KOLSEKOL-395377 format. One record per residue (C-alpha): x, y, z; residue in three letters. Coordinates in steps of 0.02 Angstrom, whole numbers, padded with zeros to 5 digits, always signed. Layout:
XYZALA;...
% end
This chain:
-00146+02101-00005MET;-00031+02162-00148GLU;-00021+02332-00053LYS;+00051+02253+00102LEU;+00240+02252+00138SER;+00330+02089+00149ASP;+00331+02102+00341LEU;+00146+02143+00341GLU;+00103+02001+00229LEU;+00209+01879+00337GLN;+00119+01948+00497ASN;-00049+01886+00427GLN;-00010+01711+00487THR;+00001+01777+00669ILE;-00160+01878+00652LEU;-00257+01727+00577PHE;-00200+01614+00723ARG;-00257+01742+00848GLN;-00429+01747+00758ARG;-00437+01555+00763LEU;-00400+01562+00951ASP;-00542+01697+00967ASP;-00670+01579+00898GLY;-00663+01611+00710GLU;-00665+01454+00596THR;-00556+01410+00444LEU;-00705+01439+00331ASP;-00714+01621+00406ASP;-00528+01647+00361LEU;-00532+01571+00190LEU;-00549+01727+00080PRO;-00415+01821+00164GLU;-00303+01670+00195ALA;-00312+01623+00010PHE;-00269+01800-00039ALA;-00118+01799+00075THR;-00047+01638+00007ILE;-00087+01694-00174ARG;+00013+01848-00152GLU;+00157+01756-00057ALA;+00170+01630-00205ASN;+00188+01775-00323LYS;+00322+01860-00220ARG;+00422+01700-00170VAL;+00399+01585-00319LEU;+00352+01706-00451GLY;+00189+01611-00480MET;+00019+01697-00474PHE;-00122+01572-00465ALA;-00256+01572-00599TYR;-00438+01588-00542ASP;-00468+01403-00582VAL;-00330+01358-00459GLN;-00421+01460-00328ILE;-00577+01356-00368LEU;-00476+01202-00348GLY;-00410+01261-00182GLY;-00584+01291-00112ILE;-00643+01122-00169ALA;-00496+01041-00082LEU;-00522+01139+00082HIS;-00706+01080+00079GLN;-00655+00894+00076GLY;-00680+00850-00107ASN;-00576+00785-00252ILE;-00534+00917-00370ALA;-00522+00851-00544GLU;-00392+00958-00634MET;-00315+00911-00802LYS;-00128+00880-00825THR;-00030+01037-00830GLY;-00161+01145-00734GLU;-00050+01168-00587GLY;-00109+01049-00453LYS;+00053+01075-00350THR;+00018+01262-00333LEU;-00162+01242-00308THR;-00129+01129-00153ALA;-00035+01269-00064THR;-00196+01362-00036PHE;-00290+01227+00076PRO;-00121+01172+00151LEU;-00091+01351+00214TYR;-00265+01375+00275LEU;-00273+01206+00367ASN;-00090+01228+00425GLY;-00151+01386+00525LEU;-00251+01269+00646SER;-00076+01198+00708SER;-00160+01021+00698LYS;-00068+00972+00538GLY;-00103+00970+00351ALA;-00026+00828+00252ILE;-00001+00812+00065LEU;+00024+00632+00008VAL;+00112+00619-00161THR;+00142+00458-00262THR;+00329+00441-00243ASN;+00480+00504-00143ASP;+00549+00619-00282TYR;+00390+00721-00287LEU;+00373+00736-00098ALA;+00554+00802-00079LYS;+00531+00912-00235ARG;+00367+00987-00183ASP;+00423+01013-00002ALA;+00578+01102-00059GLU;+00493+01216-00187GLU;+00325+01252-00105MET;+00397+01241+00066GLY;+00490+01406+00033GLN;+00323+01500+00037VAL;+00255+01411+00199PHE;+00418+01453+00286LYS;+00411+01628+00226TRP;+00237+01645+00302LEU;+00293+01567+00466GLY;+00235+01394+00450LEU;+00342+01242+00484THR;+00363+01107+00344VAL;+00408+00925+00361GLY;+00458+00790+00240VAL;+00411+00612+00280GLY;+00528+00521+00157VAL;+00708+00479+00189PHE;+00848+00384+00103GLU;+00851+00197+00129ASP;+01017+00198+00222ASP;+00974+00349+00324GLU;+00955+00321+00511ASP;+00804+00417+00566VAL;+00778+00446+00754ASP;+00613+00470+00840THR;+00635+00655+00863GLU;+00664+00678+00675THR;+00504+00585+00635ARG;+00411+00681+00771LYS;+00465+00848+00695ALA;+00398+00790+00522VAL;+00225+00754+00590TYR;+00224+00899+00715ASP;+00250+01024+00564ALA;+00114+01130+00509ASP;+00126+01061+00329VAL;+00199+00890+00294THR;+00240+00810+00119TYR;+00252+00628+00114THR;+00200+00477+00010THR;+00052+00359+00041SER;+00169+00209+00081THR;+00278+00312+00198ALA;+00127+00372+00291LEU;+00052+00196+00304GLY;+00217+00122+00364PHE;+00242+00264+00495ASP;+00063+00232+00561TYR;+00104+00048+00588LEU;+00274+00084+00661THR;+00204+00209+00779ASP;+00081+00083+00845ASN;+00221-00045+00882LEU;+00324+00062+01001VAL;+00343+00016+01178ALA;+00340+00191+01267SER;+00265+00358+01247LYS;+00443+00428+01214ASN;+00451+00332+01055GLU;+00282+00390+00981LYS;+00302+00515+00849PHE;+00138+00538+00764MET;-00008+00653+00825ARG;-00188+00627+00786ASP;-00231+00645+00606PHE;-00314+00806+00547ASN;-00319+00852+00365TYR;-00240+00765+00216VAL;-00236+00796+00017ILE;-00202+00646-00087VAL;-00118+00684-00252ASP;-00163+00569-00398GLU;-00310+00523-00280ALA;-00385+00390-00392ASP;-00217+00297-00412GLU;-00179+00301-00226VAL;-00357+00281-00153LEU;-00416+00151-00282LEU;-00284+00060-00391ASP;-00151+00050-00254SER;-00278+00014-00124ALA;-00302-00167-00180GLN;-00145-00225-00085THR;-00130-00186+00099PRO;+00025-00113+00182LEU;+00114-00239+00287ILE;+00257-00226+00409ILE;+00354-00386+00411SER;+00466-00462+00544GLY;+00489-00618+00651SER;+00555-00730+00509PRO;+00486-00900+00497ARG;+00601-01058+00492VAL;+00638-01065+00303GLN;+00532-01206+00222SER;+00619-01344+00111ASN;+00464-01377+00011LEU;+00477-01230-00111TYR;+00598-01317-00229ASP;+00518-01488-00240ILE;+00344-01408-00255SER;+00405-01300-00401ASP;+00488-01445-00491GLN;+00323-01544-00468PHE;+00216-01404-00545VAL;+00334-01396-00696GLN;+00295-01577-00737THR;+00103-01554-00738LEU;+00004-01573-00899SER;-00142-01465-00946GLU;-00270-01593-00882GLU;-00188-01600-00710GLU;-00226-01421-00653TYR;-00371-01291-00689TYR;-00318-01110-00727TYR;-00451-00970-00758ASP;-00353-00817-00816GLU;-00503-00703-00799GLU;-00544-00749-00609ASP;-00361-00775-00565LYS;-00395-00948-00495VAL;-00277-01103-00512VAL;-00285-01271-00429TYR;-00252-01457-00457LEU;-00388-01561-00541THR;-00440-01728-00468SER;-00314-01805-00592LYS;-00178-01681-00536GLY;-00208-01730-00348SER;-00190-01914-00390ARG;-00031-01879-00480TYR;+00033-01779-00326ALA;-00003-01930-00221ASP;+00102-02034-00329GLU;+00242-01908-00353TYR;+00269-01876-00173PHE;+00230-02052-00120ASP;+00087-02001+00001ILE;-00088-02068+00041ASP;-00187-01908+00028ASP;-00122-01732-00021LEU;-00274-01658+00069TYR;-00247-01742+00236SER;-00196-01632+00387ASN;-00020-01704+00393LYS;+00011-01648+00217ASN;-00059-01466+00240PHE;+00109-01385+00213GLU;+00142-01482+00058LEU;-00022-01441-00016ASN;+00002-01256+00026ARG;+00174-01256-00057HIS;+00106-01338-00218ILE;-00036-01204-00224ASN;+00100-01070-00204LEU;+00200-01139-00350ALA;+00046-01152-00456LEU;-00001-00971-00428ARG;+00188-00916-00454ALA;+00192-01001-00623HIS;+00020-00948-00683ASN;-00038-00789-00600LEU;+00125-00685-00595TYR;+00208-00640-00755LYS;+00389-00583-00766LYS;+00416-00407-00829ASN;+00233-00371-00801LYS;+00204-00406-00613ASP;+00381-00409-00569TYR;+00568-00396-00635VAL;+00720-00492-00581VAL;+00865-00368-00541GLU;+01024-00401-00444ASP;+00970-00579-00405ASP;+00812-00513-00331GLU;+00624-00520-00374VAL;+00561-00345-00372LYS;+00373-00304-00385LEU;+00308-00184-00518LEU;+00167-00059-00505ASP;+00068-00116-00654ILE;+00007+00062-00692ARG;+00165+00159-00686THR;+00299+00023-00724GLY;+00389+00077-00564ARG;+00483-00044-00453ILE;+00397-00055-00278LEU;+00556-00044-00177GLU;+00544-00139-00006GLY;+00375-00217-00054THR;+00355-00407-00048ARG;+00206-00522-00076LEU;+00152-00613+00085GLN;+00104-00788+00132SER;+00245-00871+00039GLY;+00204-00814-00133ILE;+00359-00705-00147HIS;+00470-00855-00106GLN;+00379-00961-00225ALA;+00413-00831-00370ILE;+00594-00829-00312GLU;+00605-01019-00327THR;+00527-01007-00503LYS;+00654-00878-00564GLU;+00801-00972-00478LYS;+00859-00829-00374VAL;+00909-00825-00192LYS;+00754-00850-00079LYS;+00719-00714+00051THR;+00655-00771+00223LYS;+00468-00787+00235GLU;+00421-00673+00382SER;+00269-00648+00482ARG;+00162-00495+00462ALA;+00179-00385+00616MET;+00057-00247+00565GLY;-00062-00222+00419SER;-00171-00083+00355VAL;-00265-00045+00194THR;-00268+00130+00112TYR;-00456+00128+00141GLN;-00432+00106+00328SER;-00283+00230+00335LEU;-00361+00376+00242PHE;-00534+00353+00328ASN;-00452+00388+00493MET;-00431+00574+00442PHE;-00573+00685+00498PRO;-00556+00782+00327LYS;-00484+00701+00168ILE;-00469+00789-00004ALA;-00383+00737-00166GLY;-00323+00793-00331MET;-00326+00699-00499SER;-00348+00722-00685GLY;-00472+00579-00705THR;-00566+00549-00543ALA;-00740+00594-00606LYS;-00754+00423-00697ILE;-00732+00336-00526ALA;-00837+00455-00422GLU;-00967+00322-00368ASP;-00833+00212-00293GLU;-00741+00361-00213LEU;-00901+00421-00131ILE;-00953+00243-00067SER;-00778+00201-00004THR;-00714+00377+00060TYR;-00870+00494+00057LYS;-00769+00597-00069LEU;-00869+00685-00208PRO;-00773+00743-00364VAL;-00778+00920-00421ILE;-00720+00950-00598VAL;-00621+01117-00612ILE;-00625+01194-00782PRO;-00460+01219-00882THR;-00382+01385-00879ASN;-00384+01389-01069THR;-00483+01268-01185PRO;-00407+01095-01228VAL;-00345+01097-01403GLN;-00296+00913-01405ARG;-00372+00801-01543ILE;-00416+00622-01483ASP;-00428+00506-01634PHE;-00535+00350-01631PRO;-00448+00185-01599ASP;-00365+00088-01739LYS;-00410-00099-01714VAL;-00320-00244-01802TYR;-00342-00431-01793THR;-00171-00493-01742THR;-00031-00419-01633LEU;+00099-00420-01777PRO;-00017-00317-01880GLU;-00045-00191-01742LYS;+00142-00183-01709LEU;+00178-00144-01894GLN;+00038-00017-01898ALA;+00096+00077-01744THR;+00278+00087-01807ILE;+00219+00147-01979ASP;+00126+00287-01893THR;+00273+00334-01780VAL;+00382+00338-01933LYS;+00261+00450-02026GLU;+00240+00566-01878ILE;+00427+00569-01836HIS;+00473+00629-02010LYS;+00384+00797-01972THR;+00483+00819-01814GLY;+00329+00811-01699GLN;+00382+00736-01533PRO;+00304+00563-01492ILE;+00261+00477-01328LEU;+00234+00293-01363LEU;+00151+00210-01213VAL;+00139+00022-01182SER;+00058-00074-01040GLY;+00205-00179-00985THR;+00396-00178-00982VAL;+00399-00321-01110ASP;+00299-00231-01239ILE;+00396-00072-01218SER;+00558-00168-01253GLU;+00479-00244-01406ILE;+00435-00074-01480TYR;+00612-00008-01434SER;+00689-00146-01538LYS;+00573-00113-01678LEU;+00617+00078-01677LEU;+00806+00039-01674LEU;+00778-00076-01826GLN;+00698+00076-01912GLU;+00844+00182-01859GLY;+00735+00297-01749ILE;+00832+00364-01599ALA;+00726+00366-01438HIS;+00728+00357-01251SER;+00649+00214-01148VAL;+00564+00250-00979LEU;+00518+00094-00883THR;+00550+00016-00711ALA;+00729-00023-00761LYS;+00788+00157-00783ASN;+00689+00268-00670VAL;+00848+00354-00618ALA;+00847+00455-00781LYS;+00657+00489-00764GLU;+00656+00675-00743ALA;+00782+00707-00884LEU;+00685+00582-01006ILE;+00516+00671-00966ILE;+00599+00844-00988LYS;+00659+00804-01165GLU;+00500+00711-01216ALA;+00424+00871-01289GLY;+00570+00928-01390GLN;+00578+00934-01579LEU;+00600+00750-01649GLY;+00598+00663-01480ALA;+00525+00494-01472VAL;+00494+00423-01299THR;+00441+00238-01261VAL;+00366+00223-01089ALA;+00251+00119-00975THR;+00106+00219-00902PRO;+00156+00391-00839LEU;+00016+00427-00716ALA;+00085+00501-00558GLY;+00258+00534-00614ARG;+00223+00716-00579GLY;+00328+00796-00708THR;+00236+00891-00852ASP;+00298+00871-01030ILE;+00333+01046-01097LYS;+00341+01086-01281LEU;+00505+01135-01357GLY;+00529+01276-01484LYS;+00440+01249-01644GLY;+00337+01101-01581VAL;+00169+01193-01562LYS;+00174+01227-01750GLU;+00190+01047-01790LEU;+00040+00994-01691GLY;+00112+00977-01513GLY;+00146+00815-01424LEU;+00078+00651-01504ALA;+00023+00518-01379VAL;+00021+00346-01457ILE;-00055+00208-01350GLY;-00006+00034-01400THR;-00154-00046-01310GLU;-00302-00005-01210ARG;-00257-00003-01022MET;-00350-00100-00880PRO;-00463+00052-00849ASN;-00514+00208-00946SER;-00437+00322-00814ARG;-00265+00276-00860VAL;-00307+00304-01047ASP;-00369+00475-01014TRP;-00211+00513-00905GLN;-00106+00461-01054LEU;-00206+00570-01172ARG;-00183+00710-01038GLY;+00000+00714-01071ARG;-00030+00809-01230ALA;-00126+00972-01242GLY;-00078+01044-01074ARG;-00125+01225-01038GLN;-00204+01253-01209GLY;-00059+01182-01307ASP;-00100+01082-01467PRO;-00083+00887-01460GLY;-00154+00723-01519MET;-00186+00555-01453SER;-00217+00385-01542LEU;-00231+00209-01473PHE;-00184+00046-01570PHE;-00281-00109-01520VAL;-00265-00290-01579SER;-00390-00437-01540LEU;-00241-00520-01460GLU;-00224-00387-01326ASP;-00237-00446-01150GLU;-00386-00342-01110ILE;-00488-00425-01250LEU;-00422-00599-01211ILE;-00472-00585-01028ASN;-00624-00476-01039HIS;-00685-00466-01218GLY;-00846-00546-01283PRO;-00847-00722-01343LYS;-00882-00673-01526TRP;-00719-00578-01532VAL;-00625-00737-01492ARG;-00719-00830-01623ARG;-00691-00694-01749TYR;-00505-00697-01706PHE;-00492-00886-01724LYS;-00571-00881-01897ASN;-00477-00736-01967HIS;-00305-00737-01883LYS;-00228-00827-02034ASP;-00325-00728-02168LYS;-00299-00547-02110SER;-00157-00449-02201GLN;-00139-00286-02106GLY;-00322-00243-02135LYS;-00392-00107-02014LEU;-00555-00167-01928LEU;-00666-00012-01957THR;-00835-00084-01901GLN;-00903-00001-01747LYS;-00938-00167-01652ARG;-00749-00190-01636PHE;-00727-00024-01549ARG;-00882-00060-01444ARG;-00805-00229-01395ALA;-00646-00143-01338VAL;-00748-00021-01229ALA;-00853-00168-01161GLN;-00690-00259-01116ALA;-00622-00114-01023GLN;-00784-00084-00927GLU;-00775-00272-00881LYS;-00597-00249-00824SER;-00648-00102-00716GLU;-00788-00192-00641ASP;-00673-00333-00593ALA;-00554-00215-00514ALA;-00693-00127-00416VAL;-00746-00307-00351SER;-00565-00348-00303ALA;-00556-00187-00200ARG;-00724-00215-00114ASN;-00659-00393-00064PHE;-00506-00303+00006THR;-00615-00185+00108ILE;-00722-00333+00172GLN;-00576-00442+00221TYR;-00493-00291+00306ASP;-00655-00248+00407GLU;-00630-00383+00533SER;-00443-00335+00554LEU;-00487-00154+00563ARG;-00601-00177+00715VAL;-00472-00287+00803GLN;-00329-00166+00758ARG;-00425-00016+00825LYS;-00460-00105+00993LYS;-00275-00172+01007ILE;-00198+00000+00967TYR;-00321+00087+01087ALA;-00267-00036+01224LEU;-00081-00005+01191ARG;-00105+00183+01193ASP;-00198+00173+01360SER;-00054+00075+01433LEU;+00075+00185+01358ILE;+00002+00350+01411PHE;-00084+00303+01572ASP;+00039+00354+01711GLU;-00056+00249+01847GLU;+00019+00086+01910SER;-00044-00068+01825VAL;+00007-00184+01972LYS;-00176-00206+02022ASP;-00217-00266+01842GLU;-00068-00388+01847ILE;-00131-00457+02018ASP;-00303-00481+01940ALA;-00235-00567+01786ILE;-00134-00688+01892PHE;-00291-00730+02000LYS;-00394-00760+01848GLU;-00269-00869+01758MET;-00234-00975+01919ILE;-00417-01011+01926LYS;-00418-01045+01738TYR;-00279-01174+01764TYR;-00365-01259+01906ILE;-00533-01267+01815ALA;-00458-01344+01653HIS;-00343-01470+01742HIS;-00455-01563+01865PRO;-00360-01722+01844LYS;-00186-01640+01867ARG;-00037-01737+01933THR;+00116-01674+02028LEU;+00213-01707+01868GLN;+00096-01601+01760SER;+00089-01466+01886LEU;+00277-01463+01901ARG;+00289-01452+01708ARG;+00168-01304+01708TYR;+00263-01211+01839ILE;+00431-01238+01754LEU;+00354-01175+01590ASP;+00262-01020+01658ASN;+00317-00976+01837TYR;+00493-01028+01883SER;+00641-01123+01826TYR;+00697-01162+02011LYS;+00535-01233+02078PHE;+00545-01333+02241GLN;+00406-01407+02350TYR;+00416-01313+02510TYR;+00255-01370+02603SER;+00238-01546+02680GLN;+00048-01534+02682ASP;+00033-01488+02495PHE;-00115-01586+02416ASP;-00120-01598+02226ILE;-00304-01637+02230ARG;-00349-01477+02330SER;-00393-01330+02217ASP;-00359-01214+02368HIS;-00185-01292+02398SER;-00140-01271+02210VAL;-00207-01093+02208TYR;-00106-01052+02366ARG;+00056-01124+02289LEU;+00044-01024+02129LEU;-00003-00862+02212TRP;+00140-00887+02330HIS;+00264-00910+02183LEU;+00199-00757+02103TYR;+00209-00647+02259ARG;+00385-00704+02303ASN;+00447-00669+02128GLU;+00374-00498+02109THR;+00434-00446+02283ILE;+00614-00504+02235ARG;+00610-00411+02067LYS;+00535-00248+02152GLU;+00679-00253+02278GLU;+00808-00262+02137ILE;+00723-00122+02036ILE;+00692-00016+02193ASP;+00601+00128+02101ASN;+00413+00147+02092PRO;+00416+00216+01917GLU;+00534+00084+01852LYS;+00432-00053+01934ILE;+00268+00013+01858SER;+00367+00020+01685GLU;+00423-00164+01700PHE;+00246-00217+01728TYR;+00186-00109+01587ARG;+00310-00174+01467VAL;+00273-00352+01520SER;+00095-00322+01463ILE;+00142-00228+01302LEU;+00263-00363+01250LYS;+00129-00496+01276ALA;+00003-00401+01174ILE;+00124-00363+01033ASP;+00184-00546+01019GLU;+00005-00608+01010CYS;-00053-00474+00894TRP;+00086-00514+00773ILE;+00029-00695+00775GLU;-00148-00635+00749GLN;-00107-00527+00597VAL;-00005-00655+00522ASP;-00138-00789+00550HIS;-00269-00678+00463LEU;-00151-00649+00316GLN;-00129-00838+00295GLN;-00316-00868+00328LEU;-00361-00748+00187LYS;-00268-00846+00060SER;-00349-01010+00123VAL;-00528-00964+00127VAL;-00523-00889-00048SER;-00510-01062-00118THR;-00664-01127-00022ARG;-00775-01034-00143GLN;-00732-01171-00264ILE;-00827-01293-00154ALA;-00975-01172-00156GLN;-00938-01110+00025ARG;-00952-00928+00077ASN;-00763-00882+00100GLY;-00806-00718+00173MET;-00921-00784+00307PHE;-00796-00918+00354GLU;-00661-00786+00366TYR;-00760-00682+00484TYR;-00805-00832+00593GLU;-00629-00897+00603GLU;-00562-00712+00631SER;-00681-00691+00783LEU;-00634-00856+00856LEU;-00453-00825+00844SER;-00479-00654+00916TYR;-00565-00730+01072ASP;-00417-00845+01089ARG;-00298-00697+01078LEU;-00359-00634+01250GLY;-00317-00795+01339GLU;-00146-00802+01244GLU;-00106-00624+01301VAL;-00143-00666+01484LYS;-00033-00825+01476LYS;+00115-00726+01400LYS;+00098-00590+01534ILE;+00123-00722+01668ILE;+00281-00785+01578ARG;+00352-00609+01552ASN;+00324-00564+01740VAL;+00384-00731+01807MET;+00517-00793+01689LEU;+00600-00633+01642SER;+00772-00593+01724SER;+00810-00421+01804VAL;+00985-00371+01844ASP;+01068-00218+01911LYS;+01232-00165+01835THR;+01375-00089+01933PRO;+01333+00079+01871ASP;+01158+00073+01943GLY;+01063+00038+01781LYS;+00940-00106+01759HIS;+00933-00233+01619SER;+00778-00344+01592ILE;+00774-00488+01483TYR;+00616-00576+01429PHE;+00601-00758+01375VAL;
% end
């Protein structure tokens, strides 16, 4: 390909597409297409891919996760399968972990795709940017699209809430590459994406429940930190009866009060400030526990967010209903072909295969890894560990070797920052509170004498490049101040040093007071700590059993996370099946050009019979109420021989009301297409209103049934059972709302000939 002129190289895209039209497959084109994009990258970007990057590209095209170490050039590697799959004109999407990376990669790598004649879309926008349907459609109609996992998920949900085909902007999914695949597909997949709307009436029980919880003694509630379970004991429930002057907290009439007490208990015990969330600008903002990033626009559901706001004494946001929900497992499994890139996916291969059918292929590094990974240094108490860490940082800093000091939470990062200031060591801090300076801080982290304090950096997407003279000093030194919840994060942190054959080192400090050992460590470790916490004086615990205990605690933590993700998948299964049916029904209504009037007629006949069958002892007054609520606000009895006891007479009356009203509205609209659209929107609106209620109901139900396991009941079975029953009721509710939408809506014609329709 290097012998071709620029014009001839660019023309390859047209030739490849012609060959695809003639029956060749993407696999047939792979060698030539990869050679084309490799040469184009060299000419446009000045980057000529290594052989290992070509190997990574092949693995990605074949639908695998390519494990490539930090600094091996995953961004360039992705251009190969993106170009090849983009030739199909069905779309190739690269999902990154944040907006900055999506925009950066689309701008930098997009130059090559555009040069070769492919279109490029960017699926992330500024918060205040008004984005119309045509713009979004152009993003997903592009040959290559760069976006984030959250933007893709919310766009999918939004696209399935529109009322007409003109508002649809997404085409069928085809091929996706997920960057930092283990983070997105596993760690972030524990929490479903939820579109909220339809605010509830704000409850006045948050404040009083919060005050009550703060008065509880340790005997009045049970809290299991490991299983994340908290509830009132029998003594606590008796105290609640006295506190609120009620007979029984667990009676039906006190359901809401009981719910709010449980929310307050969870807010005070399960969610920690500066670990799970931060308070900024009088708002509670959630944190990504792995990267320390603020999850903008994300709130906890089912009232827990408002309970945390009450706890922190900030302005409460409105509790809203969930309008649509999807997990990453469901979202990415919709793609016929999925691939991923990561530096540490092999460790989690079994789960990736079972959940996504994604094997992991380890791509060798371009040059051998020179980094030295030292064994952990374990201490008894936290103060000992803090002092030992600072002493090591001081010792390394004297040489000028750059240091990356990584802590698990914002709180711990700030503690180390204060200790460094006391020692007079200048440093930068990279946490959720200053992500605006992120790129600059990372860029400087590898310079001579630099010290950077940070929360876990996985997925930030910017390599730490060594400054002049740093290689001779041993490269970047990564100091971990604790073991992270899973070993993949540890390896990602280690991977920040020793990129592309550079020298480097990594060392982790651990204390028996670390959260991972408190929550998941063996019992003998707790006993040892209890007996030695006052005797120890900075002594390093060198016995192998302590390092084994740390490894076992990390394994237990990983198992707990896997179990939690499995629960998420199981809970979502019922919603996934229902969502698939509802969205398919909506699409059939939106894209079907045929009139739905016959279906409306059939629904009215069915529901009239349903009313008659379920109201055998009806009275004139009850019938009148039913008609006023569902058929007409201006009902009058026209017939002298009407018999309330006669099913035929009632049927004839209701059908007469329906026929008269539809004839009247059809005369006003006076356009067959517009009339059909009116009926179609009446059905869609009914489906959407009921579906919003169903999604919200299942979100609330999930938090309720989880507590039933305490009573030795199978929460998952009860969730599925209740979910099915509520879905069966959904069908009846949709039909009832269709009747109200058709009958009680008002249709007006404006002087300029346009129509306005208002639904009740």
